[in-house]
N, C-alpha and C positions, 0 to 999 in steps of 0.2 A: 053702098059701102060694104054691106055684108058680102055681096058678090065678089068684090075686090079681095077681101080677106080670104074668102074661100078659094079663089084662084091662086093667091099667093101660097096657101097651104098645100094645094095639090101640086103646084110647081116645086115646092121644097121636097115633097115626098118623091117626086120623079127624079130630081137631082140626086137624092140619096140613093135611090135604086140604081141609077147609072154608076155612081161611085162604087157602090158595093159590088155590082156586077163586073166592074173593071178591075177589082182587086182580086187577090187569091181567094178561092172559095172557102178556105178554112180560116178566114180572117178572124172570126169570132170563136173558132173552135180551139180555144186555149186551155190547156190542162190546168185545173185548180192548183194554185201554188202550195196548198197544204195537203194534196193528195198525190198518190203515185199509182199509175196504172198497174193492175194486178199482174199482167203478163211481164211487165218490166222487172218485177222482183226476181223472177227466175232467169233473168239474163244478166244480172249484175251480182257479183259475189258479195259486195258490201250490203246490198239490199236484202239478199237472201239470208245473210248472217243476222241482220237486224230483225228479220221476220222470226227466225229461230230463237233469237235472244228474247223476243217478246213472249214466246211460249212459256218461258220460265216464270212469267208473272202468275201462272197458275199455282205456283208454290206460295204466293202471297208472302206473309212474313214468317212462314214456317209455323212453329208452335208458339210464336210470340203474339198470337192474337189476344185480344183483351179477355175473351172467354177461352179458357184452356181446357184441353181434353182431360187434364188431371182432375178437374172438378166433376167429371162424370165417372170418377173412380174413387178408391179409398185413399187418395193422396191429398185432395184439397176440397174446400168448400168455396163456391162462388158467392161473393158478398152481396152483389147487387140484385134486386128483384126484377121480375118480368123480362128475363132474357131467354127463357125456355130451357135452361139447364135443369131447373127443378122438375120440369115435366118429364124429362128423360129419367131422372133419378127416382121419380115416383111411379115409373112405368105407365104413364098415362098418354104417351105419344100415340098417334094414329095417323092414317093417311091424310086426314084433314088438318091435323095439328101436329106438325113435325117436331116442335120444340126447336132447340138450338141446332142450326146447321152451319158449319164453318165453310168458308170459301175454299179451303184446302181439300175438302172431300165431298162437297155438295154435288148432287147428281148432275144438275144442269151445267154447273161450272166446269166439272171434269170433262163432260162431253164437248163443251165448247173448245177446250184445249186439245182434246183428242182430235177434233176436226183439223186444228192447225197442224198437228203432227201428221195426220193422214195426208194433208195437202203437201207438206214438205216431202214426205216419202214418195208420193206420186210424182211430183214435179222434178225432184232431184234424182230420183231413182231411175228415171227414163232418159231418153236422149233429147227430149223436146225442151231443152233449155240452152242458154248461151254461156254457161259457166264452164270454162275449160280447166280450171284448177281442180284436179281430181282429189288432191289431199283435202282441200276445203270442202268439196262435195261429200267426201267420206265422213269428215268430221260432223258436218251439219246433219247428214243422214243418221249417223250414230247417235247424236244428241236427240234427234226426233224419235228414234226407236227407244232410247232410254226413257225419255219423258213420257212417251205413250205407255210404256210398261209401268212407269211409276203411277200415272194417273189411273190406269186400270187396276193396279194393285190397291190403290186407295178405295176405289169403288168395291172391289172384291172383298176386302176385309170388313167393310161396313154392311154391305148388302147381300153378300153371297154372289152367286152367278149373275152376270149382267149381260145385256146385249153386246155382242162384239161387233164393232163397226170398224172396218179397216179401209174404208174408202170415203171420199168426200161425196156427200149426197147433194143432189139438185132437187128442185121443187117437184119434178115429175116422178121422182123415185117413191117407192112404197116405204113409208116410215114405220110400218108395223113389224117390228123385229122381235123375235122371241129371245128370251134369256138363254144364254149358253150354260152348260153345266159347270159345276165348280172345277172339274178336271179340265174341261175345254178352256176355261178362262185361265187356269194356271198354266196350261201348256202354251197358250198364246203369249202370256206375259214372259214365260221362260224363253220362248223363241225370240221375242223382242230383245230380251237381255243378251242373248247369244249374238244376235245381229249387231247390237250396240257394242258388245265386247270385241267382235271382229273388226268393225269399222273404226273403233277408237283404240285399237291395239297400239300399245307402246306410248300412248299419250300419258304423260305424268299428270300430277295434280294440277288442275286448272280451276282456280277459285270460282265456285258458283256454277260450274258447268259439269255436265255429265262426262265421265271418263270410263275407261275400261274397268277400273277398280270399283267405281260406283255401280256399274252394271253387275259386277260380281257380287257386291254387297246386297243389292236388291234381289238377285237370284237366291242368295243365302236365306234372306228373310222369307221370300215367297215359298221356298221349299220347307222351311221350318213350320210355317203356318199349315202347309199342305199335309204335313205329318201329324199335326196336333189332333187331340181327341175331338174337338168341336167339329172337325171335318171328316168324321167317320160315321157310318150308319149306326154303329154301336153307341157312340157318344150321343148322337141325336135321339136315340131311342130312350135315353134317360130323361129327356126334357118334356115338360108339359107346356105346350103352346096355348093351352086354354081353349081348345076347339077340337074339331075332327082331327084324327091322326093324319099327318101329312101324307100325301100320295107319293108313290115312287118317283113320279116326275118332279115333285117339289123337293124331295130329299136329294135328288141328283143335282139340284141347283146349289145345295148347301154342303154336300159332302161327297167323298169318293164312295164307290161301290165296295161292298165288303170283299169282293173278289180281288180288289187291288191291295197288295200287301202293304200294311202300315210300316212293317219293319224295313222294307225296301225304301220307303219314303224317308224314314229316319236316316238310313244309310246315305241317301242322296243329299239330305240336309247336312249331314256331317261332312261329306266330301266337299260340298259347296262352301261351307264355312271355313274348312281347312285351306281351300284355295285362297280365300280372302286373307286369312292369317299369314299365309306364306308370301303373298304379294304386298301386304300392307306393312305398316311400321309400328303403330301403337306407341304407347308412352309408358316407360318404366316397367315393362313386363320383364319377366325372367328373374325377379327377385327370389331369394331363397329364405328370407327372414323378413319379419315385419319392419316397416319404417317406424320411426318415432311417431307418436300421436300428432305432434305439430307438423312434421313433414307429410304425414298422411293427409292431414287437413289441407295443407298447401297443394299437394299433388291433386287432390280432388277438385279444389277450387280452380286450379290452373287448367284442368281439363275442361271445366265448365266455361272458362273464359276463352280457351282455345286461341291464345295469342292476341285477344282483343282488349286486354287491359294493361295499363301501365302501373298498376298498383304494386307496392312493395311485396315481394315474395312470389309474384306470379311468374311462372316459367313459360316463356313463349314457345319452348320446345314442345309443350303439351299440344300445340296445334297439329302435331303429327298424328294425333288420334283421329282427326277429321278425315272422312272419306268423301262425303258430299254434304255441303252446308249452304245455308242462305247467309250471305255476307251483307253487311250494311256499309257501303262505301260512301254513302251520303248520310245526313243526319237520320238516325233511327228514332230521334225524338225520345230517347230513353224509354222506349215502349215498355219493356219488361219492368224496370225499376219503378217507373211512374205508375204503371197499372197495378202493381202488386206490393209496393213498398208501404211502410207504416204511415197511417194518416197523421201521426205526430211529426212527420217530415213533409206534410202536405201531399202525400201520395194517395192512391185509391184503394189499396188493400183488396185487390180484386179476387185473387185465388189464394186462399190462406190454408196452410197445412192443418189437417185435422189430427186430433189426438191419436187416432188409430195408426197413422203413419209415425208420429213421434214415438209412440210406445214400441214400435217395431225396431227401432234402432237398438242394437245390442249394447251391453256394457263393453268397456275396452278390453276386458278379458275374454270376450266371446260368449259370455252367459247372457241369458235373456233378462231384459228389464221387467220388473214386476211391481205393480202398485201394492202388492201384498207384502213386499219386503219393506219393513219400517225405515231402514236406512236409505233406501232408494226413494221411497215416498217423501221423505223429509228433504231430500235434495236431488230431485229427479234429473237435473241437467248436468250433473257431474259425472266424469269418467264414462262417457258414452262413445260409441263409434265416432272416430274423427270426422267422418263425412257428415254427421249431424251438425257439427259446428260450421260446416261450409254450405249447409242447405237451409237450415231453419233459424229464424230469429225468435228468441224466446224471452220471457221476462228476465231482465237483468243482463241480457247479452249486450256486450259493447258493440256500438255501431258508429255511424259517421258523425262528424261535428254538426250538431243540431243548430248551433248558433248561426250557421250559414243560411238557414232557412227561416227560423222563427225567433231569433234572438236568444238571450241568455237564460232560457228556462230550464236547461238541463246541462250544466257544466260537465257532468259525468259521461254524457253521450251514451246512454243506455236505453234499451227498449223497456218501456213501462206499460205492461198490459194488465196490471192488478190494481187493487185498492189498498192504500197504506195509511197508517197513522202518520200525522204530521202536525207540528205545532205552527199555527199561523196566528200571529198577533197574540201570543201567549194563550191560545185556545186550541185544544185538541180537536182536530177535524179528520174526517175520512177523505183522503185525497185520491181522486180518480186519475190514473196514469195518463200520460200524454198520448199514448198509443191505444187508448180504449175508445169505445164509442161514446164516452162522456168526456172526452178530451177538451181542455180549454183552448186547444189550437183548432181542432175540427171535431165537432160532435157528430159527424157522419163519416162515411168512408173508412170506418174502423173495422178491425177484425172481429168476427163473431166467435172465432175459435181460441183466441188468446195467443196465436202464433202468426208469424209472417214468413214469407218465402224470400230466400236470398241467393239460391243456387246460381241463377243466371244474372244476378245483379252485380255490376262491376263494383268491387270493393274500394276503388280509388276514392279517397276522401274528398277529392276535388269535384267529384260527380255526385252531387247531393240532391238536386231537384230537377224538375222537368226542363229547365232552361239549358241543361248540360246534356250533350249527346253521349251515348255509349255505343260501342261498335262490337258487341259480343255476337258471334255468329250462332245461328240455330243449327244443331247437328241432326240432319236427316239420317245420316249413317256415320257411325264412328267405329273404330277398330274393336273396341271392347264389346260391341254388340255381336260382332262375328264370333268372338271368343265365347260369349255367352251362348250363342246358337250351337257352337261346337260342343260345349259342355253338356247342354241339354240333350243333344243327339247321342252323345257318348253314354249318358246315364240311361237313356231309353234302350240303348244297344248293349247295356250291361258292361260297358268298358269303364268301370268305376275308378280305377287308379288314375287313368288319363284324365277323367273328368275332375277328380279331386286336385290333381296337379295344377291344372289351369285355374280352377276356382281359387285355390290358395294364392296364386300369383296376383289375382285381382285384389284379394284381401290384404296381402302383404303391402301392395302399393298404397293402400289406404290406411295402413297402420294397424290392421287387425290380425289376430293370430290365426293359425291354420285351422281348418275344419278337421274334426277328429272322428266324425261318424264314418262308418265303413259300409253299412248296408244300403241297398238301393233306395228304399223308402226314406231313410234318414238323409241320404245325400240329395235326393230330389227335393225334400223340404228345405234343406240348407241352400241349395241352388236357387230355389224360388225366392227365398228370403234375400239372398244376395242380389239377385236380379232386381227385386223390388227396390232395394236401397241404392244400388249403383246406378240404375237407370231412371231414377225418380224424376218426374216432370219432363221426360223425353218422349212422351206419347207412346210408351210401351205398356204400362200397367193395365190400361183399359182393354187393350187387345189381348194381353197375356191372360188376364183373369177370365176372359171369354173363351180363349182357345184351350185353356186348362179346365174349362167347365166348372169354375169356382165362382161364378157370378153372384149367386145368392150369398155364399159364405164370405165373400170379399166386398163386392160392390154394393150388395144389398144391406149392409150393416148401417145402423143409425150413426150419424156423425156425432162427434163429441167435442167438447171444448174444455179448456182448463181454467178454473177459477182460482186466482191467486190473491191472497191477502197477506199483508205485512203488519204485524202488531209489535209495538215497542216491547223489548225485553224489560224486565223489572229494572228500574233505575236509569233507563236509557231514553233519550229523546233526540229528535232531529227537527230543526226549525227551517221554515221558509221554502227551501228547495229540496225536493226528494232525490235520493240516490239509492241504488241497491246496496245494502250493507248488512250482511248476516251477523255482524257484531252488534248491531243496533236493533235489528228486527228478528222476530220469529216468523218465518214464512210458512204458510199453509197452502198446499196445492191440492185441489179437488177436481178430479175428472168428472164431467157432467154431460149427460146425453143432451143433445140439442136438436129439437124438432120444429122450432118456431120458424126458422129460415127455410128449411125443407125437410120433408119426411120421406126418407128413402125406403122404397119398397121394390123388391126385385121380382119381376115376372119373367119367365123363360123366353117369352117372345122378344125381349130386349136383346137377346143374343144377336139379333139381326135388325137392322133399321127397316122401317116401312118405306115403300115407294109412295110418293105423294099421289093424292087422288088425281091431280091434274095430269101427271105423267101416265097414269093408268088409263085415264080417259083419252089421252092423245094416242097412246099405243095400246090398243086393246089386246095385243099379244103379250103384254108385259104381265106375267104371273106374279101376284102379290105374295109376299113372305107370310109364313104361317103365323097365326095369332092376330092378324090385322084384317 
C-alpha cells in the first residue's frame, strides 16, 4: 500500500514537471501587483511624477507637528512632559541623548529624501529614460533640485556644514564622507536653487509644488543666513563652547573665513530678496497710513489662514502672500487647533504662548508695554498691537461656541484661565476657570502659561473640536519674509530710509503706526521686534535668535506665566455661571516665572545641534560639532 502511494506521488510530480516545462518559462515570474519595477518609473511620465511627488513627504506637515519649533524659542512652552523639548531648553542634549528631533529636519530623514532627489536628477537628467515630454522632465528635475536645496538648507541651519551627497550610493561605495564647509554647502544649495529656477522658469504658483519663485525665496533665505553674524569667524569667537577652542577646520564648518566680505554677502542677500519682491505679489503692501485696528487684526488673521478659512472677515486674497506652502487637501484632522487649543474645548494645549512673547506686543500707539505702568498692569490686554488679538487667546478673550463641545457651561464663550469669586448655592467659592489645569471639563491638557495659541487656528465657529477638519496651509515661504530679509540687509548696508519705508508698510497693514527711530541701532532693534511679532510661530524666531547671536538673551530666559484672579467688587456678585465682566470683578494680573515644567539654561554649544553617536560611529569622518 505504501509503495502504491509513493508511486502515485512520484507520478504526480513528473506530470507537473512536464506541464511546467511545456509552458512559458516565466509562468511564475509575475510582477507583484503592489510593486513597480524601479526601471519602469523612469520610462513612464506618470510614474516619474508620482515618484517626485512622494519626495514632498519629506516636508511632513510643515510646522504643524505636535511639538513646534516655537517651544525651543521664547515664543511658547510645550505643555506635555517627556518629549525631549525640555532637554534642548536646558542645554543637556548630547550625541547620545538628542532630545526632540522633528521629521522635517532630522539628519537621517533628510538624507533619505536627498537620495530620492539625487536619483531623480540622475535618471531624468541623462538620456537613459523613456520620457519624451521635455517640459515634464524639466519640471520634475526642477522640483528635485528645489527639494534637495530645501532639505540641505534644513540640515545646514541646524548642524552647520554637512556631508554633501550628490549621487545615489550603492552598497559597495565608501560611506565615510567628510563634512563640507559652511561656504561649500551654501554654494551647493544656491546652485540647486539656480538650477531649479532655470528649469521651472515661467511656472506660476502651483499649490504645494516647487516653482521658480519658491526657488528664489529659498535663495533669499540662504543668503540672509550666510551674511548673519553666527556664520562669521568674529561672531563665533564670542562664543564659549565649553571646551577647547575650535580648530580652524571646525570653524570652517560653521562660518565663512574672515577674508570673505560680510558686506558683500549682505549685498547679495539684499539683491536676492529684491528679486522675490519684484516677482511676488504680497498682500496689502504699499499702504501709506495705518489700517484701523480691526482691519489690522483681520488682515493678519487672513494672512495666517491664507485662503483656508470660510470664517466671516477672512479675505481669501491674502493667499497671495504664499510662495511655497504645505496644503491639506484631505482631512488635516484639525491638527493645529486640536494640538494647541484650550483644554476647556477638549483640546491639548500643546504649545502655549509664554509671557515673554505676550509682553513684547506693543501698545496700539507704538509704545512699549510695561508691567511697571499701573494702567497697563491693571488691564494688560487692552489697546495692544492688533496682531496680538489674532495670535493669542488670553483670559477673557472671546472664542468659539463652547456649548458645541461641552454643553452650556460658558454662555459667554470666553477663555477662562484664572480663578474667580463665584456664588454657588449661596456660598462664595473660588472658581477655577474652564481652561485651567483645574478645569471641570479636563483637569489635564491645560496651559501652564495662562495663554493659548490661535494664529493658525481657523476662527470659523463651526470648527470647534477634533471632529471637524481645517484646511489652513503651512507657509514655508511667504512674501513678507522676503520683505523682512530685504529690510535687514538694507539696515546692515546703512540704507536706512529704504529699510524704514518697507518696515512701515508691514506695520501699516497690521494697524500699527510708523517707526520713528532714525539711527541704525534703533532701527535694527525695531526691525527685530517687528520680525518677532509678524513672523511668530512660523519657525523663524529660533533661527533668528541664533544667527543674531542673542541665544542667551532671548532663548535662554526663564519662561513665565500669568496668574489671573477675579475678586468681587464691593456690593457685586455673580452666581452659578462665570463670565468675564470688569463691572463685577476687580482683576489682578501677576506675571510669575515658571521653572516646574522646564528650567531654561542657555549654553553656547546649543547654537548648533550635535550629530548622533550612531551617525558618528557609522561615518568616522563625520566631525562632531564643538561642545559635544
